N, C-alpha and C positions, 0 to 999 in steps of 0.2 A: 388714860381713857381707852376703853376697848373700841376698836374700829369695826365698822360694818364689814361683813365677810365680802371679800373681793379677791378673785384670783384670775390671772390671765388664762386663756385656754392652754391646757397641758398637751404638748405635742405627742406625748406617749399614751394618751387616753383618747379613745374614739369620740366619746360624748363630752360636751361641756355644759355644765349646769348654769342656767340663768334664772334669776328670781323675778317673778311677775310683779311683785311689789318691792318695798324696801327690804333688803336682806337683814337677817338678825346680826347682832354683834358677835364677833369672834370670841369664843370662850377658850380658855386654856385647857388643853387636853395633854396629858402626860402618858407616854407609853414606855413601860420598863422593858428593856431588852437584854437578854443574855447574849452578848455579842460573841462572834467566833474569832474576831481579831480586833486589835486596837491600834496597832502601829501601821500607818500608811506611808508608802514610799512615794516621794515626789521626784519626777524626772523632768520637770519644766525647766528650760534654760533661763527663764525669767526669775527664778527663785534660787537663792544661794544655800538653801538647806535641803536635806534629803528626807528626813523623817519628821512626821507630825502625829500628834494624838488629838482626836476629837471625841471627848467624852459624851457629847450630845449631838443630836441632829436637829437642825432648826435653831432659831435664836429669838428670844423674847425682846431683844433690843429694837427689833422692827425697823432697822435702818433701810430707807427706801432704796438706797444705791447698792445694797449688799450683793456682791458678785456670786455668793454661794446660793442664792435663792433657787436656781434651777436644779440643785441637787435634790430638792423635795419632790420634783416632778418624776424622778426615777422611782419614787415610792408610790406613785399614783396619786400624789397630793398636789396642791397648788403652790405656785411660787410667790403668791401674795400673802394674805393673812394666814393661810395654812402654815407657811414657813415661820411666821411669828408666834403662832399659838398652838400648833400641834408638834410637840417636842418629844423626841425619843431620847431616853436616858439609858446609857450603856452601863448597867449596874455593876458589871464585873470588870470594869475598865482597869482598875489597879491590879487585879489578879492576872489579867492577860499581859499587862505591861511587865510585871515582875517575872512572868514566865519567859518573856523574850530577853529581858535584861540580865537574867541569871544564867543564860546560856554562854558557853565558852566562845561562840561565834560573835557575840556582841562586842563591838570595838569602841563603845562609849562615844559614839557620835552624838552631836547635839540634837535634841528633840524639841520641836516647836509646838507650842500650845497656843492657838489651834488654827488649822487652815480654813475650815468651812463652818465654824461656829465661834461664839465667844465663850471660852471655857469658864468665865466668871459671870455668866448670865444669872438672873435671880434664882433659878433652880439649883445652882451650885450651893447656895446657902442651906438647902435642904439635904442634898445628896452628898456633897463633899467629895465628888469624884476627882476633881482637879487637884485638890489638896492631897488626896491619897496617892495619885499618880506622881505628883511632885516629890512626895516623901519616898516613893520607890526610886525615883531618880537620885535623890540624896543618898539613899542606902547603897545604891550600886554605882555611885560616883559618875553619873551621867549628866553632862551639862544640859541646860534647858534655856529656851527663849520663849517669851510670852508676849502676845499682843492682845490687849483688852481695852474695853471702854469702862470697865466696872470699878467702882470704889471698893467692892467686896474683896479685891485682892489684898487690901490692907489687913484683912483678917489673918493672912498667911505671911505677914512680914517677917516674923521670927523664923518660920520654916524656910522662906526664900533666902534669908541671910545665911542660914545653915547650909543650904544647897549651894549658895555662892562660894562659901568657904570650902565645901567638899569637892565641887566640880566646876562651878561657874554658872551664873545665870544672868540674863539681861531681860529687863521688863520694859516694854514700850507701851505707853498709854496712847491710844488712838484718839486724837482730838482734831476734828475737822472744822470746828467752829469755835470762836472765842466767846461768843455770847450765848447764854443759856436759852434765850428766846429763839434764836436762830436754829439752834440744834434741836429744839423741841419739835419743830415743824418737820424735820427730815429724819430725826432719830428719836421718835417719841417714847420708846421704851428704855432708852439708855440713860444712865445717870447724867446730869448736866455737866458741861465742861468745868464749872467751878469745882465740882466734886472730884473730877479727874485731876485737876491741878493740885488739889489737896492730897490726893492719893500719891502723886509724884513726891510731894513733900514728905509724907509719912514714910514712904518706902526709902527715900534717901536718908532720912533720919535713922532708919533701921540698918543702914549699910548695904542696901540693895542697889546695884547699878541700874539706872533708869534712863530712858530716852522718850522722845515724843515722836509719834507717827502722824504726820499731817496727811490724812488719807480719808477719802480721796480729795484731790484738788479739783474743784468744780468751777470751770471758767464762768465768770459773771455772777457767781453765787458766794463762794467763800474765799476767793483769792485775795481780796483786800484785807481779810482777817489774819492772813499768814504772819505778818510781823508781830501782831499782838499775841498770837498763839505761841510763837517761838520765844518771845520776851518773857511771857508769864511762865512758860515751861522751864526756862533757864532759871528764873527766880525761885521756882519750886524745887530745883535741884537736878533737873535733867541735864545730862552732859552730852547727849547725842540727839540728832534729829534726822528723820527720813521722810520721804513723801512718795506718793504714787498718783497717777492721773485717774480720773473717773473712767470706769469702763462699764458698759451696759450690755453684757452678753445675754442673748436669748430673751427670756421673759422679764429680766430685770429692767429692760427698756420700758416696758409697759407700766411696771410698778412705779418706777422712778418718775416718769413723765406724768402719770396720773396724780401722784402725790404733789409734784411741783405745781400742777395746774390747780389742785385743790387748795394748797396752802399759800402759794405765791402766784396768784393768777396774773398779776401785772408784770411779773418778771419772767414768767415761764417761757414765753416765746424767745426772749432775748437770750436766756440761758441755753435753750436748745440750740439756737443758732451758733452760740459760742462753742458748744460741744462739737457740733458738726464742723466748725471751723478748724478745730484741732484734730479732726479725724477724717480729713479729706472728703467732707460731705456726708460721712456716715456717723452713726452714733456709737459704734464700737468697731474695733479692729481685732479679730481673733488671732492674728499671727503672732507667734513667739517673737520676742524682741521688739514688738510694736504695741502690744495690747495694754501695757502698763505705763506707757508714756504717751505724749502727744506730738503733734507736728505743727509747724507754722509759727508765725511771729507772736501770736498771743500766748501760745504754749511756752515759747522761749522766754517771753517776758515773765510769765509765772515762775518758770524754773529759776530764772535769775533773781526774782524777788525772794524766792525761798532761800537760795544760796546766800544772797547778800544779807538777808535778815538773820539767818542762822549765824553767819560770821559776826554780825554786829552783836548778837546775843551771847557769843562765845560758845556756841554749840558746834560740835564736831559732826560733819556730814559724811565722813568716811567711817561708816559704822560696821564694816565687816568684822565679824567676831572670829578671832583666832581660836582654833580648837586647842584644847589642852592636850598634852602628849597622850596618845592612846596606848594603853598597856594592858597586857593580859593579867589575870590574877597572879601569875607567877612573877610578874614584874618585868617581863620582856616586852619589847615593842610589838604591838599587834600588827599582823599582816592584814591588809584590806581583804575582807571576805564578804560574800553575798549572804544575806539573811533569808534566802529563798526558803530554807528549811525551817527558819525560826518564825516566819510570819506568813499568814495566808494572803496578805495584801501585796506580796511581791509582784512586780511587773517587770517584763523585759526592759533592760536599761538601754537607751539609745546613747548617742554621743552627748555628753554633758558639756554645756558651754557656760561661760561666765555671764553674770547679769549684765545687761546693757548699761552703758554709761548714764543713760537717762533714768535709770531705775536704781534707787538706793537699795543696797543689799543689806538686809537686817541681820541675817544669821549665817555666818560663814567661818 
């Protein structure tokens, strides 16, 4: 169901539009872009991977808690329904990726799909950009990691198996709720959890290494569903599990709390208090090393519930991914090199630190 247009005030835009009557429903708008670059370099100490590819901007899954929502504000758009319905498609993504991976400077580091979008959102069925990029990774023997909520990934099971054979791949299905009805309230555009569990099974049958990402953990809302999520994921073939805490940076706070009050009015206040309880009275903590985990007794209880449930289900929570040996085309070990010349997204690198113990490292 299309939601009524609703966006928090954009801090980068002087004026904020308000509707005198009921606003219209948000309609999908697709903008095709010829991008200048596709490979983004991450220097956050909270994440254990360096490179990511985002074939799209915005996401049709419309998850209320999505931390990437503020990225739409940089474009002069809103972090609410604009993020869900005004999607930019980088039509030349695979061409740009091949341009980088074919250079001698490329040392075949793992690439993660995706950091600020879901690379298998519904538009992928039309454009096939993620599939094309993954095929580039296969041809240039570059390992990949994928986090998605979409059953559409099953379409590429054969390609993913070939990529795993050539270079290595790990697929995480993001499942924050065990019950379809619960997920529909907070993730209205995403496939239901039942389909995601089925995707795990189909990928495992194809020989693709899979895991489950319980993210975000929302105190008072989905924490009791963690044991069921992990048990069903293990039954479907997942071998690893990871989690992160809810974080509500910038405008995400307004979007999430508004959805919570709309869909779960009786529980909204209690959930908000639980969130503040694990954030020292705040709704978010922007500090590296703190933003993706919680604090306090309730957070520790959730963390232990996750670890104990994973252990009971036989899931490995030490999911750091060892890199395959990096070699040059000539077969000699590659020397670490900066890709400043190979990508326009290069940023000065600061001191890189390992992920905090409270944050499960997906791709390393």
